[in-house]
C-alpha positions as protocol buffer text, in pm:
chain_id: "A"
residue {
  index: 1
  type: MET
  ca { x: -326 y: -1384 z: 1108 }
}
residue {
  index: 2
  type: PHE
  ca { x: -238 y: -1525 z: 765 }
}
residue {
  index: 3
  type: CYS
  ca { x: -502 y: -1297 z: 616 }
}
residue {
  index: 4
  type: ALA
  ca { x: -339 y: -996 z: 783 }
}
residue {
  index: 5
  type: LEU
  ca { x: -18 y: -1096 z: 600 }
}
residue {
  index: 6
  type: GLY
  ca { x: -202 y: -1075 z: 266 }
}
residue {
  index: 7
  type: VAL
  ca { x: -257 y: -1448 z: 227 }
}
residue {
  index: 8
  type: PRO
  ca { x: -591 y: -1546 z: 72 }
}
residue {
  index: 9
  type: VAL
  ca { x: -787 y: -1751 z: 326 }
}
residue {
  index: 10
  type: ILE
  ca { x: -1077 y: -1969 z: 214 }
}
residue {
  index: 11
  type: ASP
  ca { x: -1291 y: -2082 z: 507 }
}
residue {
  index: 12
  type: ALA
  ca { x: -1506 y: -2393 z: 455 }
}
residue {
  index: 13
  type: ASP
  ca { x: -1733 y: -2302 z: 748 }
}
residue {
  index: 14
  type: GLU
  ca { x: -1810 y: -1964 z: 592 }
}
residue {
  index: 15
  type: LEU
  ca { x: -1878 y: -2130 z: 257 }
}
residue {
  index: 16
  type: ALA
  ca { x: -2107 y: -2381 z: 429 }
}
residue {
  index: 17
  type: LYS
  ca { x: -2301 y: -2096 z: 593 }
}
residue {
  index: 18
  type: GLN
  ca { x: -2345 y: -1933 z: 252 }
}
residue {
  index: 19
  type: ALA
  ca { x: -2452 y: -2262 z: 94 }
}
residue {
  index: 20
  type: VAL
  ca { x: -2739 y: -2309 z: 339 }
}
residue {
  index: 21
  type: MET
  ca { x: -2892 y: -1962 z: 320 }
}
residue {
  index: 22
  type: PRO
  ca { x: -3263 y: -1940 z: 235 }
}
residue {
  index: 23
  type: GLY
  ca { x: -3315 y: -1967 z: -138 }
}
residue {
  index: 24
  type: LYS
  ca { x: -3012 y: -2192 z: -192 }
}
residue {
  index: 25
  type: ALA
  ca { x: -3055 y: -2553 z: -309 }
}
residue {
  index: 26
  type: ALA
  ca { x: -2881 y: -2691 z: 1 }
}
residue {
  index: 27
  type: TYR
  ca { x: -3127 y: -2503 z: 224 }
}
residue {
  index: 28
  type: ALA
  ca { x: -3421 y: -2670 z: 49 }
}
residue {
  index: 29
  type: GLU
  ca { x: -3257 y: -3013 z: 74 }
}
residue {
  index: 30
  type: ILE
  ca { x: -3186 y: -2969 z: 444 }
}
residue {
  index: 31
  type: LEU
  ca { x: -3546 y: -2863 z: 510 }
}
residue {
  index: 32
  type: ALA
  ca { x: -3674 y: -3164 z: 317 }
}
residue {
  index: 33
  type: ARG
  ca { x: -3453 y: -3397 z: 521 }
}
residue {
  index: 34
  type: PHE
  ca { x: -3481 y: -3244 z: 869 }
}
residue {
  index: 35
  type: GLY
  ca { x: -3809 y: -3053 z: 869 }
}
residue {
  index: 36
  type: SER
  ca { x: -3895 y: -2694 z: 955 }
}
residue {
  index: 37
  type: ASP
  ca { x: -3830 y: -2735 z: 1329 }
}
residue {
  index: 38
  type: ILE
  ca { x: -3462 y: -2663 z: 1256 }
}
residue {
  index: 39
  type: LEU
  ca { x: -3545 y: -2308 z: 1146 }
}
residue {
  index: 40
  type: SER
  ca { x: -3506 y: -1994 z: 1349 }
}
residue {
  index: 41
  type: ALA
  ca { x: -3788 y: -1741 z: 1378 }
}
residue {
  index: 42
  type: SER
  ca { x: -3631 y: -1549 z: 1085 }
}
residue {
  index: 43
  type: GLY
  ca { x: -3649 y: -1856 z: 857 }
}
residue {
  index: 44
  type: GLU
  ca { x: -3277 y: -1930 z: 855 }
}
residue {
  index: 45
  type: LEU
  ca { x: -3130 y: -2254 z: 980 }
}
residue {
  index: 46
  type: ASP
  ca { x: -3095 y: -2263 z: 1356 }
}
residue {
  index: 47
  type: ARG
  ca { x: -2738 y: -2387 z: 1343 }
}
residue {
  index: 48
  type: ARG
  ca { x: -2725 y: -2479 z: 1711 }
}
residue {
  index: 49
  type: ARG
  ca { x: -3046 y: -2685 z: 1692 }
}
residue {
  index: 50
  type: LEU
  ca { x: -2929 y: -2857 z: 1373 }
}
residue {
  index: 51
  type: ARG
  ca { x: -2584 y: -2922 z: 1521 }
}
residue {
  index: 52
  type: GLU
  ca { x: -2734 y: -3080 z: 1833 }
}
residue {
  index: 53
  type: ARG
  ca { x: -2953 y: -3304 z: 1618 }
}
residue {
  index: 54
  type: VAL
  ca { x: -2685 y: -3425 z: 1380 }
}
residue {
  index: 55
  type: PHE
  ca { x: -2425 y: -3485 z: 1650 }
}
residue {
  index: 56
  type: SER
  ca { x: -2675 y: -3702 z: 1835 }
}
residue {
  index: 57
  type: ASP
  ca { x: -2747 y: -3913 z: 1525 }
}
residue {
  index: 58
  type: PRO
  ca { x: -2459 y: -4028 z: 1301 }
}
residue {
  index: 59
  type: GLY
  ca { x: -2700 y: -4105 z: 1016 }
}
residue {
  index: 60
  type: ALA
  ca { x: -2837 y: -3752 z: 1029 }
}
residue {
  index: 61
  type: ARG
  ca { x: -2484 y: -3611 z: 1033 }
}
residue {
  index: 62
  type: ALA
  ca { x: -2389 y: -3818 z: 729 }
}
residue {
  index: 63
  type: GLY
  ca { x: -2700 y: -3697 z: 549 }
}
residue {
  index: 64
  type: LEU
  ca { x: -2619 y: -3334 z: 623 }
}
residue {
  index: 65
  type: GLU
  ca { x: -2258 y: -3383 z: 512 }
}
residue {
  index: 66
  type: LYS
  ca { x: -2376 y: -3529 z: 178 }
}
residue {
  index: 67
  type: ILE
  ca { x: -2576 y: -3213 z: 119 }
}
residue {
  index: 68
  type: ILE
  ca { x: -2315 y: -2959 z: 223 }
}
residue {
  index: 69
  type: HIS
  ca { x: -1964 y: -3099 z: 166 }
}
residue {
  index: 70
  type: PRO
  ca { x: -1977 y: -3142 z: -215 }
}
residue {
  index: 71
  type: ARG
  ca { x: -2098 y: -2784 z: -255 }
}
residue {
  index: 72
  type: VAL
  ca { x: -1830 y: -2648 z: -23 }
}
residue {
  index: 73
  type: TYR
  ca { x: -1550 y: -2839 z: -195 }
}
residue {
  index: 74
  type: GLN
  ca { x: -1673 y: -2726 z: -535 }
}
residue {
  index: 75
  type: GLU
  ca { x: -1663 y: -2363 z: -420 }
}
residue {
  index: 76
  type: ILE
  ca { x: -1319 y: -2406 z: -261 }
}
residue {
  index: 77
  type: THR
  ca { x: -1188 y: -2545 z: -590 }
}
residue {
  index: 78
  type: ARG
  ca { x: -1345 y: -2258 z: -784 }
}
residue {
  index: 79
  type: GLN
  ca { x: -1190 y: -1998 z: -552 }
}
residue {
  index: 80
  type: LEU
  ca { x: -847 y: -2163 z: -557 }
}
residue {
  index: 81
  type: GLN
  ca { x: -847 y: -2167 z: -937 }
}
residue {
  index: 82
  type: SER
  ca { x: -924 y: -1795 z: -950 }
}
residue {
  index: 83
  type: LEU
  ca { x: -645 y: -1687 z: -714 }
}
residue {
  index: 84
  type: ASP
  ca { x: -329 y: -1509 z: -816 }
}
residue {
  index: 85
  type: ALA
  ca { x: -117 y: -1553 z: -505 }
}
residue {
  index: 86
  type: PRO
  ca { x: 194 y: -1750 z: -408 }
}
residue {
  index: 87
  type: TYR
  ca { x: -18 y: -1965 z: -179 }
}
residue {
  index: 88
  type: ALA
  ca { x: -350 y: -1973 z: 3 }
}
residue {
  index: 89
  type: ILE
  ca { x: -481 y: -2111 z: 328 }
}
residue {
  index: 90
  type: VAL
  ca { x: -787 y: -2334 z: 307 }
}
residue {
  index: 91
  type: VAL
  ca { x: -954 y: -2375 z: 646 }
}
residue {
  index: 92
  type: VAL
  ca { x: -1139 y: -2707 z: 656 }
}
residue {
  index: 93
  type: PRO
  ca { x: -1206 y: -2845 z: 1005 }
}
residue {
  index: 94
  type: LEU
  ca { x: -1290 y: -3192 z: 866 }
}
residue {
  index: 95
  type: LEU
  ca { x: -1038 y: -3197 z: 581 }
}
residue {
  index: 96
  type: ILE
  ca { x: -903 y: -3544 z: 650 }
}
residue {
  index: 97
  type: GLU
  ca { x: -1234 y: -3700 z: 754 }
}
residue {
  index: 98
  type: THR
  ca { x: -1414 y: -3577 z: 441 }
}
residue {
  index: 99
  type: GLY
  ca { x: -1150 y: -3672 z: 185 }
}
residue {
  index: 100
  type: GLY
  ca { x: -1040 y: -3318 z: 103 }
}
residue {
  index: 101
  type: LYS
  ca { x: -666 y: -3381 z: 124 }
}
residue {
  index: 102
  type: GLU
  ca { x: -632 y: -3373 z: -256 }
}
residue {
  index: 103
  type: LEU
  ca { x: -731 y: -3005 z: -252 }
}
residue {
  index: 104
  type: VAL
  ca { x: -417 y: -2902 z: -67 }
}
residue {
  index: 105
  type: ASP
  ca { x: -41 y: -2942 z: -96 }
}
residue {
  index: 106
  type: ARG
  ca { x: 26 y: -2933 z: 278 }
}
residue {
  index: 107
  type: ILE
  ca { x: -174 y: -2987 z: 593 }
}
residue {
  index: 108
  type: LEU
  ca { x: -133 y: -2734 z: 871 }
}
residue {
  index: 109
  type: VAL
  ca { x: -291 y: -2828 z: 1202 }
}
residue {
  index: 110
  type: VAL
  ca { x: -352 y: -2556 z: 1456 }
}
residue {
  index: 111
  type: ASP
  ca { x: -350 y: -2759 z: 1775 }
}
residue {
  index: 112
  type: SER
  ca { x: -472 y: -2688 z: 2123 }
}
residue {
  index: 113
  type: SER
  ca { x: -570 y: -2898 z: 2419 }
}
residue {
  index: 114
  type: GLU
  ca { x: -915 y: -3053 z: 2422 }
}
residue {
  index: 115
  type: GLN
  ca { x: -1005 y: -2843 z: 2725 }
}
residue {
  index: 116
  type: SER
  ca { x: -913 y: -2526 z: 2536 }
}
residue {
  index: 117
  type: GLN
  ca { x: -1120 y: -2637 z: 2238 }
}
residue {
  index: 118
  type: ILE
  ca { x: -1423 y: -2695 z: 2460 }
}
residue {
  index: 119
  type: GLU
  ca { x: -1386 y: -2363 z: 2642 }
}
residue {
  index: 120
  type: ARG
  ca { x: -1333 y: -2164 z: 2320 }
}
residue {
  index: 121
  type: THR
  ca { x: -1627 y: -2324 z: 2143 }
}
residue {
  index: 122
  type: ASN
  ca { x: -1854 y: -2263 z: 2440 }
}
residue {
  index: 123
  type: ARG
  ca { x: -1745 y: -1898 z: 2460 }
}
residue {
  index: 124
  type: ARG
  ca { x: -1784 y: -1849 z: 2085 }
}
residue {
  index: 125
  type: ASP
  ca { x: -2139 y: -1973 z: 2043 }
}
residue {
  index: 126
  type: GLY
  ca { x: -2272 y: -2106 z: 2371 }
}
residue {
  index: 127
  type: THR
  ca { x: -2272 y: -2470 z: 2261 }
}
residue {
  index: 128
  type: SER
  ca { x: -2311 y: -2706 z: 2554 }
}
residue {
  index: 129
  type: ARG
  ca { x: -2015 y: -2911 z: 2675 }
}
residue {
  index: 130
  type: GLU
  ca { x: -2205 y: -3231 z: 2589 }
}
residue {
  index: 131
  type: THR
  ca { x: -2258 y: -3122 z: 2228 }
}
residue {
  index: 132
  type: ILE
  ca { x: -1898 y: -3004 z: 2195 }
}
residue {
  index: 133
  type: GLU
  ca { x: -1774 y: -3341 z: 2319 }
}
residue {
  index: 134
  type: LYS
  ca { x: -1997 y: -3517 z: 2061 }
}
residue {
  index: 135
  type: ILE
  ca { x: -1854 y: -3293 z: 1790 }
}
residue {
  index: 136
  type: LEU
  ca { x: -1497 y: -3369 z: 1902 }
}
residue {
  index: 137
  type: SER
  ca { x: -1569 y: -3742 z: 1911 }
}
residue {
  index: 138
  type: ALA
  ca { x: -1693 y: -3727 z: 1550 }
}
residue {
  index: 139
  type: GLN
  ca { x: -1359 y: -3581 z: 1441 }
}
residue {
  index: 140
  type: LEU
  ca { x: -1023 y: -3748 z: 1408 }
}
residue {
  index: 141
  type: ASP
  ca { x: -860 y: -3778 z: 1745 }
}
residue {
  index: 142
  type: ARG
  ca { x: -581 y: -3538 z: 1823 }
}
residue {
  index: 143
  type: HIS
  ca { x: -303 y: -3795 z: 1765 }
}
residue {
  index: 144
  type: ALA
  ca { x: -435 y: -3889 z: 1419 }
}
residue {
  index: 145
  type: ARG
  ca { x: -480 y: -3523 z: 1324 }
}
residue {
  index: 146
  type: LEU
  ca { x: -125 y: -3441 z: 1430 }
}
residue {
  index: 147
  type: SER
  ca { x: 8 y: -3747 z: 1247 }
}
residue {
  index: 148
  type: ALA
  ca { x: -150 y: -3622 z: 924 }
}
residue {
  index: 149
  type: ALA
  ca { x: 3 y: -3275 z: 959 }
}
residue {
  index: 150
  type: ASP
  ca { x: 291 y: -3142 z: 756 }
}
residue {
  index: 151
  type: ASP
  ca { x: 307 y: -2841 z: 986 }
}
residue {
  index: 152
  type: VAL
  ca { x: 172 y: -2774 z: 1337 }
}
residue {
  index: 153
  type: ILE
  ca { x: 105 y: -2452 z: 1520 }
}
residue {
  index: 154
  type: GLU
  ca { x: 52 y: -2490 z: 1894 }
}
residue {
  index: 155
  type: ASN
  ca { x: -223 y: -2254 z: 2004 }
}
residue {
  index: 156
  type: ASN
  ca { x: -203 y: -2289 z: 2382 }
}
residue {
  index: 157
  type: ALA
  ca { x: 19 y: -1990 z: 2456 }
}
residue {
  index: 158
  type: SER
  ca { x: 5 y: -1616 z: 2402 }
}
residue {
  index: 159
  type: VAL
  ca { x: -121 y: -1429 z: 2098 }
}
residue {
  index: 160
  type: ASP
  ca { x: 238 y: -1312 z: 2042 }
}
residue {
  index: 161
  type: ALA
  ca { x: 361 y: -1671 z: 2029 }
}
residue {
  index: 162
  type: LEU
  ca { x: 86 y: -1757 z: 1783 }
}
residue {
  index: 163
  type: GLN
  ca { x: 178 y: -1456 z: 1568 }
}
residue {
  index: 164
  type: ARG
  ca { x: 546 y: -1560 z: 1563 }
}
residue {
  index: 165
  type: ALA
  ca { x: 451 y: -1914 z: 1455 }
}
residue {
  index: 166
  type: VAL
  ca { x: 228 y: -1781 z: 1178 }
}
residue {
  index: 167
  type: SER
  ca { x: 500 y: -1542 z: 1057 }
}
residue {
  index: 168
  type: GLU
  ca { x: 757 y: -1822 z: 1047 }
}
residue {
  index: 169
  type: LEU
  ca { x: 526 y: -2048 z: 849 }
}
residue {
  index: 170
  type: HIS
  ca { x: 436 y: -1764 z: 615 }
}
residue {
  index: 171
  type: GLN
  ca { x: 804 y: -1721 z: 527 }
}
residue {
  index: 172
  type: LYS
  ca { x: 841 y: -2096 z: 482 }
}
residue {
  index: 173
  type: TYR
  ca { x: 535 y: -2113 z: 255 }
}
residue {
  index: 174
  type: LEU
  ca { x: 651 y: -1817 z: 46 }
}
residue {
  index: 175
  type: ALA
  ca { x: 989 y: -1985 z: -3 }
}
residue {
  index: 176
  type: GLU
  ca { x: 825 y: -2316 z: -100 }
}
residue {
  index: 177
  type: ALA
  ca { x: 588 y: -2141 z: -341 }
}
residue {
  index: 178
  type: SER
  ca { x: 882 y: -1959 z: -500 }
}
residue {
  index: 179
  type: HIS
  ca { x: 1069 y: -2287 z: -539 }
}
residue {
  index: 180
  type: VAL
  ca { x: 767 y: -2456 z: -701 }
}
residue {
  index: 181
  type: ALA
  ca { x: 712 y: -2159 z: -936 }
}
residue {
  index: 182
  type: SER
  ca { x: 1080 y: -2164 z: -1037 }
}
residue {
  index: 183
  type: LYS
  ca { x: 1066 y: -2538 z: -1102 }
}
residue {
  index: 184
  type: GLN
  ca { x: 750 y: -2504 z: -1312 }
}
residue {
  index: 185
  type: SER
  ca { x: 905 y: -2220 z: -1509 }
}
residue {
  index: 186
  type: LYS
  ca { x: 1211 y: -2433 z: -1591 }
}
residue {
  index: 187
  type: MET
  ca { x: 987 y: -2722 z: -1701 }
}
residue {
  index: 188
  type: LYS
  ca { x: 811 y: -2491 z: -1952 }
}
residue {
  index: 189
  type: GLU
  ca { x: 1144 y: -2388 z: -2110 }
}
């Protein structure tokens, strides 16, 4: 919805998918660490199989994160530096857990009930409830995530309600960006 308003959106999950494509350094490192049984018939990573493995073994998850997260954060930084926009949205599901807070000025949490998260994830990619619960348990709990937020959008209602919340925040972020730009301009004078 922010994208539809013309806001640049940088998605860490999409960057992670790109980083692990065949031929990329991260792909080779993941194969070396986890073996070829995590590949699909086409030779790409079988994300579901890999996800089930790493969320059953915290050491494996940490190893995968060491391969992927630095590359993703480097690409996020590169993209942010190349933008010419009042503000951007950086979508990082594990922002707080992975130490990425310094990349952003504000933290927006899009919140929904745990049951909604489980149902949506299952619908999206067929991940089992057990795996989804392991994934959720590896993340900050809902209270901690909300405590870290500067802004919160509740995503338990209608699409119209979600759109109104996004529009309101967009106006707020534009105003804040304008204020910061004005302040920086005065400091240069």
